[in-house]
N, C-alpha and C positions, 0 to 999 in steps of 0.2 A: 569509188572513193578509195584513196590509198592512205596508208599510215604515214606518220612523220618520217619514220626510218625509210620507208619505200620511196617517198617523195625525195628525200635527200639523196638516195642512191641514184634515182633516175636523173636528177639534176646534175650530180657530179659525174655521171657517165656521159654528159654532153657538154664538155668544156669548150670554150672558144680557143682558137689557136692564135696567140698574140704575135704580132710582128715585133721586130727589134729596131732600136734606134740608138745612136750615140748621143750622149748629152755631156756637157761639161761637168766637171766635178762639183762645181758650186750649184748645180741644178740637179744633183743626183739624189739628195736626201728625200726619202719617202718613196722613191721608185724601187722597182723590183729588179734585181741583178739578172742579166741574161747571158752572162759569160763566166767562164772559170777564170779565177784570178790566182796567179802564182807570184811568189816573191822574187824580185829581181836581185836581191842580195840578202845576206843574213840579217836578222834583226835580233838584238842590236848588231850593227856591222863591226863592232870591236868590243873588247872588254872595257866596260865603262864604270866609273865610280858612281855610287848611289848616294854618297854623302861627302861633305867637305871635310878634309882632314889631311892625313899623310898616307902615302902608298909605300909599303915596304915589302921586302922578301920575308915571308913568314918563317922560313927555315932559320934565319938569323935570330929571330926572336925566340924560336923554339930552342935554340942552342944557348940561350941565356942573355942575348944582347937586348937591352931595354932603351938605350939611347942611340939616336941616329942623326948624323949630320945631314942637314938639308942641302940637297944637290941643286934643286931648282923648284920652280912653281909651274904646275901644269893646269892650264885653264881649258874649259870646254871650247872646242873649235880649233885647238892647236893640234899639230901633227903629233903622232905618238912618239915619245922619246924613248930612250933606253937608259935604264939604271946602270950607269957605268961601273959602279962599285956597290955590290949588294949589301955592304955595311952601311950604306947611306939611304936616304929616302927622298921622295918628292912631296912637296905640298901639292894637293890636288883638289880640284873643285868638282862639284856634282855635275855629272854628264861628260866629264873629260875622259879621254882615252887613257887607260891604265898604262904606265910606262912598262916596256918590256923588262922582264927580270923581277917585277913586283907581282904580288898575288893576293894582297889584302889591303883594305883601307881602314885606318883607325880614325874615327871622328875626332874633331878638335876637342870635344868634351872629355876625351880620354887621353889627352896629350898636353904636356907642359912644354912650351917652346921658350928657349932662352939662348941668346948668342948663336942663332942659327943651328941649334941642336934641339931635337924633339925627344922628349922623354915620355915613354908609354906608361900609363897608369892603369893597373888592373889587368885582366886576362883578355886575350883575343883569340881568334880562330882563323885558320886558312880560308881564303875566299870570302871572308866577311865583307859586306858592303860592295861586292863586285857583281855587276850584271854581265854575265859572260856572253861572248859573241855567239849568235845563233841560238841562244837559250829560248827565245820566243818563237822564232821561225827560221827555218833553213832556206837557203837560196833554192829556187825552183819548187819549193813546197807549195801545195795548193792551200790557199788561206781563205778563199771565199768561193762558194759554189752558186750556180744559178738557182733562183727561187728565194734568195735572201732579200728581205726588205731592208733597204739601205737606211741606216740611222746615222746619227752623228759619229758613233763609234766606228762604223765602216768607212765613213768619209775620211776620218783620221788615218785609218789603215791604208786606204787607197792613196791618200796623199803621201804617206811615208814610203810607198814603193813607186811613186812617180806617175800615177795615172791622172793625166790631165783630163782625159775623157773616159767614160765608162759606158759599156753597152747595157741597155736596160730594155725591159719589155714595154712595148707601146700599148697603152690602154685604148680600147675602142671608143669612138665617139658614140654616146648613147642617146637614144630618143626617149624622152620621158613624156608620157601622154596622160593627161587628166581627161576624164569623161564626165558628162552630165550637164543638163540644162540649168541645174541649180547653182552652178559655180560662176563666179565673176572674178575679174582680175583684182589683185590685191590693192590697186590704187583706186578702185571704184567703191562707192557707197552701196552696199547690197540692199535690195528690197527686203521686206519682212520674210519672204519665202526663199530667199537666196543666202548663200554663204560664199565667203572668199576662198579662192584656191589656196590650199596649204600643202597637200600631199606632194604635188610636183616640186615645190620648193624644198620640202624635206628630202625627197629622193635625190634631187640635184645636189644638195649639200652633202648628203651621205656618200654619193658617188664621187664627188670632188675630193672628199677626204681620202678616197682610194686612188686618187690621181687620174680620174676619168673626167673628160670634158663632156658636157651635155647640151642638148638642145631641147627646148620645151615646146610642147604642142597641146592643143585642146580639141576634143571631139564633142560635138553636140549629139543629142540622142536621136539621130536620124540614120537609119541603117545604110542608106545609099551613100550619104556623105561620109560615114565612118569607113565604108569599104573603099571609097575613092581616095581618102586621105591615107588610110593604112597601106594601100597599094603603093603610094608614092614613098612613104616612110620605109617600107620593107625593101625598096630598091636601093636605099641610101645607107641605112643604119644596120650594123651587125647586132647590136644589143638594143632591145626595145623593152621598156618597162611601162606597163599601163596601170592606172589606178582607177578602179571602178568599172562597172558594166559587165561583171563576170558572174553575177548570181543568177537567180531564177526569175527575175522580174521581167515584165513585158518589154522593157526598154534596155535590157541587158543583151546587146547584140554582139559584143566583142568576141566570144568564143566561136560562134558560127561564122562570123566574118573572117576571122583568122584562118579557120579551116577551109573556107572557100577560096582563100588566097594561097593555099598549099603550104600552110604552116601546120605541121603534123601535131595533133594533140597527144601529149605524152601522159598527162593526167589532168583531171579537173575535179577538184574537191579533195581536201585532206581531212582526216579525222582529228581535227584540232579546234581549239578555241583560244584566242580569236583567229580569224583567217581561214575558215573552212572553205570558202568558194574559190580559193586560189587555183589558177590555171597555168600550165606550163607547156610550151610547145617549141618545136625546132624545125628548121628547114636547112638545106645545104648552105644557105647564106645568112640565116638569122637565128638568134636565140631570143625567145619571147617569154617574159614573165608578166602575166596579167594578175595583178594583186587586187584583193577586195578594196572597196573604196573607203570603208571606215578607217579613220586615221590611225588608230592603234593597231588595227589589223595590217594596214600597209606597212607601218613602222616595224612591227614584229616580223612579218614575212620577209621584209628586206634583210633584217639582221640574222634571221634564222636560216634563210635559204639563198638569197641573192649574194650577200657578202661572202659566205663560204665558197660559193661557186666561183665568184670572181677571183678570190685568193687562190683557190686550187688551180684555176686555169693558168695562173702565173707561176705555179710551182711552190707557193707558200705552204709551209706545213701548218696544219690546224693547231690552234692553241686552245685546247679544251680546258674548261674550268668547272668546278663544282662549288656549291655553297650550301650552308646548313640552314634549314628552315628554322626561323627563330620563334615561331608560334604556330599552334595547330591551325590547319586549314582543311575545309571540306569542299569537294567538287564532285557532284554525283553523276553527270552525264559520262558515258563511255567515250570520252575524247581526251586526247593529250591536251593538257591545259598549260598555257604559258602565263604564269602568275607574275604580275608586276611587283617588283621588290626594290627596297632600299637596302644597300649593302653597307655593313659596318664591319671593320676589322677589329675583332675583340680577342686579344691575347693570341694573335697569329691565326685566328680562325675567321673565315668569311661567313658572317651571319646575314641571312636574308630575311628582312622584315616585310611582310606583305603590305602593299599599298592598295587600299580599296578605292576603286574609281567608279565612274559612271558607265562602264562598259566600253566597247570597242570604238565608240564615237567620242569618248572623253580624252582628247589629245592634250587638253590643258593639264591633265593629271600626270602626264609624262615628265613635267618639269620636276616632280618629286621622286622620280624613278631612276634607278641606275641600270636596270636590266630585267630580264625575264627568267624565272625559274621554270624549267621544263618538268612538269609533273606527269607521270605515266598514266595512261588510260586504264591500266589494270587496277588502280587504286581509286578510292573515293575519299578515304580518310588519310590525311597527311599530318604526321606528328612532328612536333618540335624536336629538333635533334637529328632528324633524317637529312641526308644530303642528296642533292639533285643537280643535274647539269644546269649551268648558268650561262645565259647569253647576255654578256655584259656589253652595253653600248656607250656608257659614259666613262 
């Protein structure tokens, strides 16, 4: 048995090597960038007005001039003009190129205009309301690096520098495998001793949120059939996630079958609750997570171990969070405990309220839960006000 920290290290030491592909910009959101992006021009590419008003040469105002004859009107999208006489001004609109010879913009609120003469009211400063060329990004400057998950903000930036296509990491097609004779398909009416499959659909939804496509399989509790099907799946899929069949029961054949198919066991069992029986293995061609079959165990193990492994393999930096326990809690076994919690933001503090459920089989309880608080095995008494790592899934 390994600790949670040891399991995490072993898993992260065995990342997959993602391939790359080009996608159009309108399909890039949510994907992970696989190339270095540099600016093709300064941003902004010219000195631009940030307010509607007049553009003047500040030195003239500094020398006592308060009234400026209007030489012309400069709209956004027009070529940059030149202030032919620095005693004059241009009316200018937000986003327009600042006329050469001018260096500040006074908003209409601080100007009185009459007979094509603008009178400045109040004090002004040089460079006010001017967004200077290259202030945000310089030409050829690196603005995005591989490993960034592309959001709407990055899409806007890529569009601004003319990237019609972008290179992203390609997620592997995953095989998700449910096990057990007690499971029936979701469209069937289960007998009193049966239940509908849910873990495989949960794992598929969670992986699809990461941009991964999945295929679903089911294995009955027959060792020969399990071996035959797993052998086929191992030939085709790089990432394989199983649910169930990994504990100590007489029909838990998954670990020994995987090892017989040359998937090297890197650990089996973690000193944690829920999810103690988790198995992890690797071969030159495959990464295999065999998760416990109880729904809460499956769910927690995915978010605590599979998701960070997936993100790290793509170069994403971990986003660690902590939350404050909102009420006392006791857990006596010497295991790392993942406490189901509801999160409330109270005066800027993340407060974690324990949600008592019916154990690792109570997946209905997850509808009221936002995440898991990781409580260390060195303690048994956990006090309100202490903070602990938070695995947030909602």
